N, C-alpha and C positions, 0 to 999 in steps of 0.2 A: 450825337443826338441825345436828348434827355433820357429817353427810354433805355439807352444803352449804358447809362452811367453806372447803375448798380453793378453790372457785370464787369465793367472796367475797374471800378473801385475794388471789387473782390479779387480780381486778378492781380492788381497792384498790391493789395494788402497781403495776399498769400506770398507773393514773391519777396516782399519786404520782410515779412515775418521770418521766412526761411533764411534769408540772407543775413539779417541783423539780430534775430532772436526777439523774444517777446518784449523784454525790458527795454532794449535799445530802439525798438520801432516807435517812430513818432508819427502822429496823424498827419502832420504837415508833409512828411516825406511820402506817405502813401498818396496824399492828395496831389502832390507834384508829379508823382509817377503816373497817376491816373489822368493827369492833364486838367485838373480842376482846382478850385480854391479850397482851403481848409473849411471855410464856411459852408461851401456846397457839400462837402463830405458829411458835415454835421447834420445836414438835412436828411441824410439816409441812415447814419449810424451815430448814436449819441456818445459812444465811448470806444476805447480801444478793445475792451473786452467783448463788446457786442460785435465789433468788426471782425474780431478773431473767430467768434462763434459762427458768424455768417459765412466767412471764408471756408471754414471746415465743412459746414453744411452744404455749401455750393460745390465743393470739390471732392469730398470723400463720401458723404452720405448717399448720393445717388448710386455709387458702386455697391454699397451695402444693400440698398433696396433691391437692386438687380440680382445680387447674389442670393438674397432671401427668396426671391421669386424662383430662381433656378433650383434651389434646394427643395422648394415646395413642389415643383413640377417634374423633377428629374426622375426618370424611370429605369435607369441603368443600375450598375452595381455601386455599392458604397465606395469601393476602391476607386472606381473611375470618377465618382463625384468628388471624393476627397482630393485626388490629384488635380482635377480641373479647378476646384476651389482654391487650392494652394497656389497654383500657377497664376490664376486670375488675380488673386490678392497681391501676389508679388508684382505682377505687371502694373496693377493699378497704383501701387505705392512707389515702385522703382522708376517707372517710365513717365511720370507726370510731375507737376509742380509741387505735389504734396510730399515728395520724397524726403525732404528734410525735416518734416514735422516730428517724427519720433525723437530725433536728437534734440530738437527744441524743447519738447515737453519734458523729457527726462532731465535735461540740464536745468530747467527753470521751474520745475514743479514745486519745489519747497518755497520759492518766493512768490509764486502765483498759483496757490492751491485751487482756486476756483476755476481757472482755465484748465488746470490738469484734471480736475473732477469732470468738467464738461467733456474733455477729450476722451476720458475713460468711459463715461456713460454713453456718449454718442458714437464712439468708434470702437474702442477696445472691447467693451462688454458685448457689443453686438457681433463683432467678428468672432469672439470666443464662443458665443452662443451658436453661431453657424457651424463651426467646427465640432462643437459638442453634439449638435443634432446629427451630423454626418457620422461621427464615431458611434453614437448610440444606435443609429439606424443599422450600421454594419454589425454591431453586437447582437441586436435584436433579431437580425436575419441569419445569424450564425456564420456570417462572413468574416467578422473580426472576433478574436478571442476577447474575453472579458478583461478590461483594464480599468485603471483609475482614470476615468474619462476627463475629469476636471484638470488633473495635472498632466495628463498626456497632451491635452490641448495647449497648456502652457509650454511644455517641452517643444512641441512642434512650432509654436509661434515665436519662441525666443530667438532661434537662429535667423529668422527672417528680419525681425526687428533689429537684431544686432548687425546684420548685413547692411541695413539702411544707415545705421549709426556709423558703422565703419566707413561706409562710402563717403560720409560727410565729415569725417575726422581724419583718420589715418590715410585713406586713399588720397584725400586732398593734399596731404603732405608728401605724396609720392612714396608712401610706406605701405608695403604689403598689399598690393593691389589684388583684388579678389576676382576670380572668374565666377560671376554670380550664377551663370547657367550650370556650371559644374557643381557649385555648392547646393543649389536647389535640387538638382538631380540626385545628389548624395543624400540630402535630407529625405526625399521621397523614398529612395531605396531603403535607407535604414528604418524609416517609419513603417514601411510596408512589411519588412522582415519582422518587425516587432508586433504587427497587428494581425496579419493574415493567418488563417488557419489552414491546415492540411497541405496538399500539394501545391497550392498557389502561393505558399509562403515565400518561395524563392523568386516569384515573379518580379520583374523590374518595370519601372514606369516607362 
């Protein structure tokens, strides 16, 4: 049905981008996957760049919107909020079709800087801002010790992003498969040991 076409196109586009990369993705391949003609695709999206942006907004931005609302309304401890946000972010990226996007962006950023800038502004910067707010919330409440918030957020996010890249590179080659549940639990444990003050410092997630 015509009203379902944009959704089909965006699903097909995301799958094609993840499989082929940005450079190798052709609009005719996306159209074929969506079951439409290339001309019909152009009725909705005028370029590959616009199609990429729409696919990201459709599949990742709603999660960030929900997470921002959760941070705004959460009434528990900053420790619990931090752990919840980290696990939710991992699940959103690892268990959905967007899982291969970090590898795509890092691999092709220098050749497609506008796409990389869009992904950074719409996804990376907003996720960083969420974790920044949670860490600062804990510091202000005396729950976390004072830390360099900006770079602590970078340190926390890097293993998650690297895990996604590893999943779509080495693991696909059957090299060094990762138990992602154990890795995330270890990340939470190490981070909490570095952040929490007083007797709670040894608490585990």
